[in-house]
KEKOL-566139 format. One line per 2 residues: number of its first residue (from 1); their letters; for each residue x, y, z negated of C-alpha. Coordinates in steps of 0.1 Angstrom, whole numbers, plus 2048, in hexadecimal, padded with zeros to 3 digits. Layout:
NUM) a) X:Y:Z; ...
//
This chain:
1) mr) 800:800:800; 80E:822:80A
3) vc) 806:83D:7F1; 7FA:860:7FC
5) at) 80F:87D:7F0; 7F1:88E:7E0
7) ss) 7F0:873:7C4; 80A:886:7AF
9) vw) 7F4:8A5:7B0; 7D6:892:7A4
11) qa) 7EA:881:789; 7F9:8A2:77D
13) ra) 7D6:8B2:77B; 7C8:894:769
15) sf) 7E4:895:750; 7DF:8BA:749
17) wa) 7BA:8B5:743; 7C0:897:72C
19) va) 7D7:8AE:716; 7BD:8CA:717
21) sa) 7A0:8B4:70E; 7B3:8A4:6F2
23) al) 7B5:8C7:6E2; 78F:8CB:6E1
25) tl) 77A:8C0:6C5; 754:8BC:6C2
27) ll) 73E:8AC:6A8; 737:888:6B0
29) ps) 712:883:6B8; 6FF:866:6A7
31) ig) 6F0:849:6BA; 6CF:853:6CA
33) qa) 6D8:878:6CF; 6CD:885:6F1
35) ad) 6E3:897:709; 6DC:8BB:713
37) qp) 6CE:8AF:734; 6C0:88D:72D
39) lr) 6B5:875:749; 692:868:74C
41) lv) 686:845:744; 67C:833:763
43) sp) 676:80F:756; 657:810:740
45) gd) 647:7EF:738; 650:7CD:746
47) py) 640:7C1:767; 64B:79D:760
49) aa) 63E:79A:73C; 623:781:745
51) cd) 639:76B:75A; 63D:747:74F
53) it) 662:73F:74D; 660:71F:73A
55) gd) 66E:70C:758; 689:725:760
57) gt) 6A6:715:74D; 6B7:71A:72C
59) gt) 6C5:73A:71D; 6B7:758:70C
61) nh) 6A0:76F:71F; 69F:794:715
63) pa) 67C:7A1:71D; 67A:7C5:72A
65) ae) 6A0:7C7:72D; 6AA:7DB:74C
67) ee) 6CE:7D7:759; 6E5:7DE:776
69) pn) 6D4:7FB:788; 6D9:808:7AB
71) ls) 6C7:822:7BF; 6C4:834:7E1
73) an) 6B5:855:7EC; 6A1:859:80D
75) pr) 6B6:86E:825; 696:87B:835
77) dp) 687:885:813; 69C:88A:7F4
79) hn) 67D:888:7DE; 679:864:7E9
81) vi) 691:84E:7D3; 691:829:7CC
83) gv) 6A3:819:7AF; 6A7:7F4:7A8
85) fq) 6B2:7E0:78A; 6B2:7BE:77A
87) qd) 693:7B7:765; 692:7A1:746
89) rw) 6B7:797:745; 6C1:773:73C
91) sn) 6DF:76C:726; 6EE:753:73E
93) gg) 6E8:762:760; 6CF:778:773
95) sr) 6AD:785:769; 689:77B:76C
97) gl) 689:791:78B; 692:7B3:79A
99) ts) 67E:7D3:797; 67D:7F2:7AC
101) ty) 673:815:7A1; 66A:82F:7BA
103) tt) 660:854:7BC; 652:869:7D8
105) dg) 655:88A:7C5; 676:885:7B4
107) eh) 668:885:791; 64C:86B:78C
109) ft) 657:847:791; 643:827:796
111) tv) 650:804:790; 64A:7E8:7AA
113) pl) 656:7C4:7A7; 66E:7B9:7C2
115) pf) 664:798:7D3; 684:785:7CA
117) sh) 678:76C:7AF; 659:758:7A6
119) ca) 651:772:78B; 649:78D:7A6
121) pg) 628:78C:7B9; 630:77C:7DB
123) gl) 654:776:7D0; 66C:75C:7DC
125) ay) 66A:73B:7C8; 68A:740:7B5
127) qr) 68D:740:78F; 6A4:75D:78C
129) as) 6B1:77C:79E; 6CF:793:799
131) dp) 6E5:7AE:7A9; 6CA:7C6:7B7
133) wv) 6D5:7DF:7D2; 6C2:7F8:7E8
135) sf) 6CA:80F:805; 6B5:827:81A
137) gp) 6BB:82A:840; 6B9:84A:854
139) dg) 695:842:85E; 689:83F:83A
141) va) 688:819:83A; 696:80A:81A
143) ya) 6A8:7E9:817; 6AC:7D6:7F6
145) sg) 6C3:7B9:7ED; 6C4:79F:7D1
147) lv) 6D4:77F:7C6; 6BB:763:7C3
149) fd) 6C2:742:7B1; 6B5:727:79A
151) at) 6C3:71E:777; 6B8:6FA:779
153) ta) 6C3:6F2:79D; 6E0:6FC:7B3
155) rn) 6CA:711:7CA; 6D8:734:7CE
157) gv) 6DB:74F:7E9; 6D6:773:7F3
159) aa) 6B5:782:7FD; 6AA:7A2:80E
161) tt) 689:7B6:80E; 67F:7D6:81F
163) sy) 668:7F4:817; 659:809:832
165) dg) 646:820:81B; 660:82F:803
167) gk) 660:812:7EA; 63B:80E:7E5
169) sw) 63B:7EB:7F4; 654:7D2:800
171) rn) 652:7BB:81F; 665:7A2:834
173) tt) 676:792:817; 691:77C:826
175) el) 6AA:762:818; 6CA:76C:829
177) ik) 6DC:74D:81C; 6D0:72F:809
179) dt) 6E9:718:7F8; 6DF:6F8:7E8
181) da) 701:6E8:7E2; 70F:6F0:7C0
183) af) 731:6F6:7D0; 725:717:7DF
185) vd) 71C:736:7CB; 710:757:7DA
187) dk) 718:776:7C5; 71A:79C:7C4
189) na) 705:7A7:7E1; 700:7CB:7EE
191) vt) 6ED:7DA:80A; 6F5:7FA:81E
193) ad) 6DF:809:839; 6F1:817:858
195) pl) 6EE:83D:856; 6EF:842:87C
197) hp) 6DB:824:889; 6B7:822:87D
199) gt) 6AC:7FE:876; 6D0:7F2:86F
201) ay) 6DC:7E7:84D; 6F8:7D1:83F
203) qv) 6F6:7B7:823; 717:7AB:815
205) wd) 721:794:7F9; 73B:77A:7EF
207) ri) 735:754:7F3; 74A:73F:7DD
209) qq) 752:71A:7E6; 762:708:7C9
211) vt) 76A:6E2:7C9; 783:6D9:7AD
213) tg) 783:6B3:7B0; 785:69A:7CC
215) ph) 79B:697:7EB; 795:6BB:7F7
217) pv) 795:6D4:7DA; 78F:6F8:7E5
219) fd) 788:71A:7D7; 77F:734:7F1
221) gp) 768:753:7F0; 765:766:810
223) gy) 750:785:815; 72F:77E:827
225) is) 719:795:83B; 6F6:795:84A
227) it) 6E9:7B1:860; 6C7:7BE:86A
229) rd) 6C3:7D3:889; 69D:7D3:88A
231) gg) 694:7E5:869; 696:7C6:853
233) rs) 67E:7B1:866; 699:798:86D
235) ws) 6BD:793:862; 6DB:783:873
237) ta) 6E8:761:869; 700:767:84B
239) kp) 724:762:854; 747:76A:845
241) fv) 756:78C:84D; 773:78D:834
243) dt) 788:76E:837; 797:763:816
245) sv) 7A4:741:822; 7C4:752:82E
247) vp) 7CE:753:809; 7C7:732:7F6
249) ns) 7B1:734:7D7; 7A4:757:7DF
251) qt) 782:769:7DF; 772:78A:7E4
253) ig) 75A:79A:7CC; 747:7BB:7CA
255) nv) 744:7C0:7F0; 733:7E1:7F7
257) iv) 731:7F4:818; 733:81A:81C
259) ad) 72C:828:83E; 73A:848:84E
261) pr) 71C:85D:859; 731:86E:873
263) dg) 73A:850:889; 72B:832:879
265) tl) 74C:822:86D; 745:808:852
267) yd) 75C:803:835; 758:7E4:81F
269) ff) 768:7E7:7FC; 76E:7C8:7E6
271) ew) 785:7B8:7CD; 79C:79D:7D9
273) qt) 7A4:783:7BE; 7BE:768:7C2
275) ys) 7C2:74B:7A9; 7DD:732:7A2
277) dv) 7C7:714:7AA; 7A4:709:7B4
279) na) 798:70B:790; 79A:731:793
281) tt) 7A5:735:76F; 7C5:749:772
283) at) 7C7:767:78A; 7E8:76D:79C
285) di) 7DD:78C:7AF; 7BF:7A3:7AC
287) hf) 7BC:7C2:7C2; 7A2:7D7:7D3
289) am) 7A1:7D6:7F9; 78D:7E3:816
291) vr) 784:7D9:83A; 774:7EF:855
293) sh) 75E:7EB:873; 75A:802:890
295) dq) 73F:7EF:8A2; 722:7EC:889
297) gr) 72F:7CE:877; 736:7B8:895
299) tw) 75C:7B6:88F; 771:7C0:871
301) sk) 795:7C9:86A; 7AD:7B6:854
303) pd) 7AD:7C2:830; 7C0:7E0:824
305) tv) 7CA:7E2:800; 7BA:7FF:7ED
307) at) 7C7:7FC:7C9; 7D2:7E2:7AF
309) dt) 7B8:7D8:796; 7C8:7DE:774
311) sv) 7A8:7DB:75F; 7AA:7CB:73D
313) pe) 78F:7B9:728; 771:7CE:720
315) vd) 76D:7CC:6FA; 762:7DF:6DB
317) pn) 783:7F1:6D3; 77D:7ED:6AE
319) ap) 777:7C7:6B1; 78A:7BC:6D0
321) td) 78C:798:6C7; 768:794:6BB
323) st) 756:781:6D6; 734:78C:6CA
325) ka) 73E:7B0:6D2; 74C:7A9:6F5
327) lr) 740:7C1:710; 738:7BB:734
329) ag) 73C:7D8:74C; 748:7E1:76E
331) sg) 76D:7D6:76E; 778:7C7:78F
333) lp) 75C:7D7:7A3; 763:7F5:7BA
335) sa) 74C:812:7BE; 752:824:7DF
337) ai) 746:843:7F1; 74E:858:810
339) dp) 74E:87D:816; 733:882:830
341) rt) 744:8A0:83F; 769:895:840
343) ge) 768:86F:83D; 77F:86F:81F
345) ly) 77B:84F:80C; 77A:84B:7E6
347) ma) 77A:82D:7D0; 773:82D:7AA
349) ye) 77C:810:794; 786:805:771
351) gs) 7AC:803:76B; 7C5:807:74F
353) ef) 7E3:818:760; 7DD:838:74B
355) tg) 7DA:825:72A; 7F8:80E:72C
357) gk) 7E2:7F0:730; 7D0:7F6:70F
359) fd) 7AD:7FE:71C; 79B:808:73C
361) ai) 797:82B:74A; 784:836:768
363) ql) 79C:839:785; 798:848:7A8
365) vh) 7AB:843:7C8; 7A4:854:7EA
367) st) 7AE:852:80E; 7AD:86C:82A
369) dg) 7B7:855:846; 79A:83C:847
371) gh) 7A8:826:82C; 7CA:81D:83B
373) tw) 7DC:82F:81F; 7D0:837:7FC
375) sg) 7DA:84F:7E1; 7E7:843:7C0
377) pt) 7CD:843:7A4; 7C1:860:78F
379) ri) 7AE:85D:76F; 78B:86B:771
381) nq) 77C:866:74E; 784:883:737
383) ap) 788:874:714; 7AB:865:716
385) na) 7A9:84F:6F8; 788:83F:6FF
387) pa) 781:820:715; 76B:828:733
389) ft) 756:810:748; 741:80B:767
391) pa) 747:828:77F; 72F:833:79A
393) ia) 73A:84C:7B5; 729:863:7CE
395) vd) 734:87F:7E5; 71D:89A:7F2
397) gr) 71E:8AE:813; 733:8CA:802
399) gt) 74E:8B1:7F9; 745:8B1:7D4
401) vs) 74F:890:7C5; 73A:883:7A7
403) vt) 742:865:791; 72D:857:774
405) yy) 739:83E:75A; 734:833:736
407) dl) 74E:839:71B; 753:833:6F6
409) rf) 761:854:6EA; 748:856:6CD
411) lt) 754:836:6BD; 766:83D:69C
413) pg) 782:827:68F; 777:80B:679
415) dt) 753:80B:685; 74B:7E6:68D
417) tt) 725:7E8:68A; 71C:7FE:6A8
419) lp) 72C:808:6C9; 722:82C:6D1
421) ta) 721:830:6F7; 717:84C:70E
423) aw) 716:851:734; 729:86E:744
425) lv) 72A:881:765; 74B:88F:773
427) sf) 74B:8A5:792; 767:8B5:7A6
429) pr) 76C:8C5:7C9; 778:8B2:7E7
431) gg) 79B:8A5:7E2; 79C:8AD:7BD
433) eq) 7AA:8D0:7C1; 79B:8DB:79F
435) yp) 799:8CB:77D; 77B:8B4:779
437) se) 75D:8C0:765; 74A:8A8:74E
439) rr) 729:8A6:73C; 716:88C:729
441) is) 6F7:880:73B; 6E9:866:723
443) rv) 6E1:864:6FE; 6FA:852:6E8
445) fd) 6EF:82E:6E5; 6FC:80E:6D5
447) wl) 70A:7F8:6F1; 709:7DA:6D9
449) qa) 6E2:7DB:6DB; 6E4:7D1:6FF
451) pv) 6DE:7AD:709; 6FB:795:709
453) ag) 6FE:789:72D; 71A:771:737
455) wg) 738:77B:722; 72D:79C:713
457) hf) 713:7B7:70A; 706:7C1:72C
459) lg) 6F9:7E2:73B; 702:7D7:75F
461) dy) 71F:7D1:775; 718:7F2:786
463) qg) 701:811:784; 6F2:827:79E
465) lv) 6FC:84A:7AB; 6F1:85C:7CA
467) td) 6F1:87F:7D8; 6CD:88A:7D9
469) gp) 6C7:8AB:7EA; 6DE:8CA:7ED
471) gt) 6F5:8CD:7CF; 6E6:8B1:7BA
473) vr) 6EE:88E:7B1; 6D7:873:7A2
475) pl) 6E4:858:78B; 6D1:839:781
477) lv) 6E0:829:761; 6D6:812:744
479) ea) 6D6:81B:71F; 6D1:803:702
481) nd) 6B5:808:6EA; 6BB:806:6C4
483) sq) 6AB:7E9:6B2; 693:7E0:6CD
485) pl) 699:7BB:6D6; 67A:7BA:6EC
487) ns) 685:7D9:6FF; 6AB:7D9:6FB
489) td) 6B4:7EF:719; 6A4:808:731
491) af) 6AC:81A:751; 6AF:840:755
493) tg) 6B3:858:771; 6B1:87D:779
495) ll) 6BE:899:790; 6DF:8A8:785
497) hp) 6F3:8C6:793; 718:8BF:792
499) at) 729:8D9:77D; 748:8EC:788
501) ap) 75A:8F1:768; 763:8DB:74A
503) tt) 746:8D9:731; 74D:8BE:718
505) at) 76A:8A9:70C; 769:896:6EB
507) pa) 786:87D:6E8; 782:861:6CF
509) aa) 79E:852:6BA; 7B4:83B:6CE
511) ph) 7A6:817:6CE; 7B9:7F8:6C6
513) sv) 7CF:7E9:6E1; 7C0:7CF:6F8
515) ap) 7D4:7B4:70A; 7D6:7B8:72F
517) ah) 7BB:7A6:744; 7BC:78E:761
519) tt) 7CB:76F:750; 7A8:763:754
521) ah) 78F:773:76C; 76A:76E:774
523) st) 764:761:797; 73E:767:795
525) rr) 72B:782:783; 706:77A:784
//
């Protein structure tokens, strides 16, 4: 990877701001305190509360728990927004189903079940669903994506559905791939509508094949793609487009396409993981990479390296070895965006370069030559001594870059009973020529109240952020509710105006050291 000369400027400015913010002091808010511009609840009730899940496998189901949000704004009407999230999360993978929430006036939202599981009216006959994603095309058609699978059989795949009325209803639900062999697992899907070609959208995901015994052991996880060119009425046969077989025991994960609205070039970002053997227990190389297409997804380049993944385990800093307080956030998953005017590419991710491997910060790299070369990382989060998680990034037509994330700056040393968490918005002009500004956009909540999913307390592997009209961005994120086991998390959204000057910085005491990650990695993240 060649490093752009601008990286030293970014790092110098980030270091200056870290010193400046460390000198500021504010009173620590208590859990439950609202921000000065709180977001609005958009997940009231539970559309799957009456669903019979007695045959859907073992595990703990968390009713009314919303997780892992994503959203998209209609380019023809910024008041028309669709958000999606997991509904009723299971402890051991997926949820009862996926839910969408839409607005036609930018303020009042209505929830609609997505037809991806048997709990949804007219849904596919799968027990569980996960990884919701949504994207509007230039004609106002919206495409949704979800993982579908059973907990009691090997059936699993990726499904698509389409809305022609701004999210009020969903049609043409299609199984893009259907695996019934336990050796194949589909994971981490995303959908992106083509900004220049109405009716065209791209679904991408990783498909892992793992056989650890017998005469032909294998571990392989290529990126897969399926394309619609008729507005979601039909989709192409799913096929690999990122070949991981060239490096034994490798996989992609977190594939997500961003499209250049100037010429239609597609950029697919993902993490490339390589392991020592087919058991996929010890990672030998983990880095972020990117492939591009200039012909609407028909052919793709070879991968270019974007950045090394240096993320470390996501834990409660005051109890890093307590497995009951492990966290699950967005490490290893890229969030990418493109400047619609210049084509400059940005990728935000969790990494530990700026903390000496002790904990994760939110890092950003950028490219001005179509992803062939990348800057070195700069740190985006503004509390230098607090771990930060799960970035989402968006760039508006003026070149303003906005990033949202969670952090733990309000955690005090010795507190092992709660984990005060808040979401933040940082914005800065194109290219990072001024210091970032920051403000809190959520109340302070206790992350330990969120459901345990997989290996830790879970808010989602990602959160949503889009530009939504001139000079505004719209996040969609999850907060945990205090002492509400029957409604442990909720989703929130609202319009925000990116600020132009630093507004808030409240560094916490330095957390305990955490051992570097990637001795063991997770190949699937349902």
